[in-house]
N, C-alpha and C positions, 0 to 999 in steps of 0.2 A: 629770607624765607618768611613768608607770612603764615603758611599752614602746610600740613602734609596732605597728600591725596592717598587715601587708604581704601583698598578693596579686599574683602575676605581676610582681614587682619594682616595684610601685606602693604607696605609702602610702595606705591607704584608711581609716585611723582611728588612734585612740590608746587605750591602756588607762591609766586613772588609778588611783591607790590612795589610799584615805582615810588620812590621816596625822595624827599628833599630834607635837608638838615633842619629847616625851620618848621615845616608843616607835617612831617611824618608821611603817612600813606596818602597818596593822592587819589586813591580809588581806581587806579589803572593797574589791573592785575594781569599776570601772564601765568600760564600753566605749562609746566615741563613734565611730561610723562616718559617713563622708561621701563624696560624689563627689569633693570636692577638700579637701585638707588643707594649711593654710598653717602652716609651722613658723617663727614669728617668734622666733628664738632669742636674738638679741642677741649680745653679744661673748663670752659664756661658753658656747659651744656645743659644746665638745669631746665631751661625752657623747652629744649628739644625733647628731653626725656619726659617732661610733663605732657607735651603734645602726643608723644607715642603712647603714653598711658591713657590719655583721654580718648584716643582712637582704638583702644583695646588691642594694640599691636603686641604680639608675643615677643618677649625679649629674653635673652640668656647671656650670661657672661662669656666673653671670648677666651680662648685658650692662650692667646699670645698678645703682646702689645708691641707696637712700633713707636719708638720714642721720637725720632726725628726723620724727616724725609727732605732731602736736599736735591734739587735739580739745578744743575749749572748750565747756563747758556753762554757760549762764547760772545764776547763783546761785539765782534764784527757782525755776528748773526743778529744780535739784538738791535744794533744800529741799522742794519739792512731792513729789518721788520719795521722799525720806526720810520725810516725813509719811505717805505712802501705805503704806510698808513698816512703819511703826510701828503702824498701825491693823489 
């Protein structure tokens, strides 16, 4: 994520940047806009919170926390998807 897209103090999308390990941002951006944006930032979120603050987005603490989310995919389904992508 390169930047947030904010309108009326609401996050309505993100701007991404095509990157390579050696050169960083290549200047090729794409924009993803949506009615709702979920920022699942994890434990290293300082840059995201700084971006929210710089855009004057209103924030409040949440009432609950979800520690882990696990989604299991059967091996056969995963292998089938892999085969589909390879053809």
